[in-house]
C-alpha positions in Angstrom: -0.2 -0.2 -0.1 1.2 3.2 -0.9 2.2 5.8 1.8 2.7 9.4 1.0 4.0 12.0 3.5 2.1 15.5 3.6 5.0 17.1 4.7 8.1 15.2 3.2 10.9 14.4 5.5 13.5 16.4 4.2 12.2 19.6 5.1 12.4 18.7 9.2 15.2 16.5 8.4 17.6 17.8 10.8 15.4 18.6 13.9 15.4 14.5 13.8 17.5 13.2 17.3 19.3 10.6 17.9 16.4 8.5 19.1 14.8 9.9 15.7 12.1 11.8 17.9 10.6 14.8 16.6 9.4 18.0 18.4 5.8 18.9 17.5 3.1 20.9 18.4 0.0 23.7 18.3 1.7 26.8 17.7 -1.8 28.6 19.6 -0.5 26.7 22.7 2.8 27.6 22.2 2.4 31.0 22.2 0.3 31.1 25.2 3.1 29.1 26.8 0.9 26.2 26.9 2.2 23.8 24.3 2.0 20.1 24.5 4.9 18.9 22.9 4.4 15.2 21.0 7.3 13.3 20.3 6.6 10.8 17.2 9.6 8.6 15.3 8.5 10.1 11.7 6.0 12.8 10.1 2.7 12.9 9.1 2.1 10.2 6.2 -1.4 8.6 5.3 -1.7 5.6 3.2 -3.3 5.6 -0.3 -3.5 9.7 -0.6 -2.1 9.7 -4.3 -2.3 7.5 -6.5 1.4 6.5 -7.6 1.9 7.9 -10.8 1.0 11.1 -8.8 3.2 10.5 -6.0 6.4 9.4 -7.1 5.8 10.9 -10.8 4.6 14.4 -10.6 4.8 15.1 -6.9 7.5 13.0 -6.9 10.0 15.4 -9.4 9.2 18.7 -7.6 10.0 17.1 -4.6 13.5 16.1 -6.2 13.7 19.4 -7.3 13.2 21.4 -3.9 15.1 18.7 -2.1 18.2 19.4 -4.0 17.7 23.2 -4.3 17.5 24.1 -0.5 17.1 21.3 1.4 20.6 19.5 0.7 23.4 20.4 2.5 25.9 19.1 -0.1 28.6 21.6 -2.0 29.6 21.3 -5.2 26.7 20.8 -7.4 25.2 22.9 -10.4 22.7 25.2 -10.7 22.2 26.0 -7.3 20.0 28.8 -5.9 22.4 32.1 -5.5 21.6 33.8 -1.8 22.5 37.0 -1.1 21.9 39.1 2.0 20.3 42.3 2.5 18.6 44.8 5.1 16.0 47.5 4.3 16.3 51.1 5.3 13.6 50.5 7.5 16.3 47.9 8.7 14.2 44.7 8.1 16.8 41.9 6.7 16.4 38.6 4.2 18.2 36.8 2.2 17.2 36.9 -1.5 17.8 33.9 -3.6 18.2 33.7 -7.3 17.9 30.6 -10.0 15.8 29.1 -8.1 12.9 27.4 -10.5 9.8 29.4 -9.4 7.4 26.3 -11.6 9.0 23.3 -9.7 9.3 25.4 -6.0 6.0 26.8 -6.5 4.4 23.5 -7.5 6.1 21.3 -5.0 5.1 24.2 -1.9 1.8 24.0 -3.4 1.5 20.1 -3.1 2.2 20.5 0.5 -0.6 22.8 1.0 -2.8 20.3 -1.3 -1.6 17.0 0.2 -2.6 18.6 3.8 -6.3 20.2 2.6 -6.9 15.7 1.1 -5.6 14.6 4.0 -7.7 12.8 7.1 -5.0 13.1 9.5 -5.9 15.3 12.7 -2.9 17.3 12.1 -4.4 19.4 9.1 -7.5 19.7 10.2 -7.5 23.3 9.9 -6.4 23.0 6.5 -9.3 23.1 4.0 -9.1 24.8 0.8 -12.2 23.8 -0.1 -13.0 25.3 -3.8 -9.6 26.0 -4.6 -8.5 22.5 -3.8 -9.3 21.5 -7.5 -7.5 24.6 -9.1 -4.9 24.0 -6.9 -4.5 20.1 -8.0 -4.9 21.1 -11.6 -1.9 23.4 -11.1 0.0 20.3 -9.8 -0.9 18.0 -12.5 -0.5 20.0 -15.5 2.5 21.6 -14.3 0.9 25.2 -14.3 2.2 27.7 -11.5 -0.1 30.5 -12.7 1.3 34.1 -12.4 2.4 35.3 -9.0 -0.3 36.6 -7.4 -2.2 33.4 -7.7 -1.9 31.9 -4.5 1.7 33.6 -3.8 3.9 32.0 -1.2 5.5 34.1 1.4 8.9 32.3 3.4 10.0 34.2 7.0 12.2 32.6 9.4 13.2 33.5 13.4 16.5 31.6 13.6 17.6 35.0 14.5 15.0 35.4 17.4 16.1 33.3 19.7 13.1 34.2 22.2 11.1 31.3 20.2 12.3 28.2 19.7 12.8 26.8 16.1 13.6 22.7 16.7 9.5 21.5 16.1 7.0 21.2 13.4 4.0 22.8 14.2 0.2 22.5 13.3 -0.7 24.2 10.0 -3.2 26.8 10.8 -5.8 28.8 8.6 -5.8 32.6 9.0 -9.2 34.9 8.4 -9.0 38.6 8.5 -11.1 41.4 6.9 -8.4 41.1 3.6 -8.6 37.4 3.1 -7.4 34.0 4.0 -3.7 32.7 4.8 -2.8 29.4 6.0 0.1 29.6 7.8 2.8 26.0 8.1 6.0 26.4 10.8 8.7 23.9 9.7 12.1 23.8 11.4 12.1 27.6 12.1 10.6 28.6 8.7 7.1 29.7 7.9 5.2 29.1 5.0 2.6 32.0 4.4 0.1 30.5 1.8 -2.2 33.7 0.3 -5.4 31.8 -0.8 -7.0 35.6 -1.2 -4.7 37.5 -3.3 -6.0 40.4 -1.4 -4.5 39.2 1.7 -1.1 39.7 1.0 0.0 43.3 2.0 1.0 45.0 -1.2 4.9 45.8 0.2 5.4 41.9 0.7 4.6 41.1 -3.0 8.6 41.4 -3.8 9.3 39.3 -1.4 7.2 36.5 -2.3 8.4 33.1 -4.9 8.6 35.3 -8.1 8.4 34.2 -11.8 11.8 35.9 -12.1 12.8 32.8 -10.7 13.6 34.0 -6.7 12.4 34.2 -3.6 13.4 36.0 -0.7 13.5 34.8 3.0 12.0 37.5 5.5 13.8 37.6 8.7 11.3 38.1 12.0 13.5 40.4 14.4 14.6 39.6 17.5 11.3 39.7 19.9 9.0 39.7 17.7 8.1 36.2 16.6 5.8 36.0 19.1 3.0 38.2 18.8 3.5 38.0 14.6 2.6 34.3 15.3 -0.5 35.6 17.8 -1.8 37.9 15.1 -1.6 34.6 12.4 -3.2 31.9 15.1 -6.0 34.6 16.3 -4.4 34.3 20.2 -3.8 36.7 23.2 -0.5 36.6 24.7 
């Protein structure tokens, strides 16, 4: 029976301890200091979620590219993204990576979101794409990433903020406000923000999203700001 990982293990491989255990929890509980951490020996996977062709060939191809491009620490490979650090006039730090294939990487990330939506696992209970599920499935299946403003994706990290732990995988959550819908995935110190509604993305953040020019920026959350940011995402009070 075919078993499909919802979030590919290579995205959090560095988090496994010597006993191959993983820290997993609900971000909203962590924000309020009530985090109940589970320690599974494997990530979330589900049997018969995908057909073999979709899992191994279509999505598997996107995963292979993403793993080799950003999630494997090996030097000397050709065609890797070129990443440079910057700081804005307002003091915001970010790393811009160029030479990152827009099509493959966007469809890889959307496949994680889509798999979470179709999964019956309790861990992904807040991810339900509804009418957006089929359009995203067709994008993945047809190899069509669409334009940058169609399901734009923003990546942030708080690795410089020592006030908040990075060695965990957080339960994905939904953020609804007057501007639209976003889904938030927290994986190994990186936050992936999927903007389902184009209006949910602030105009000043568009240049930091994954772009058809084959580049993306990784924004650094300032020291001491992570708890407040995640509180706003997950609708909790601190």
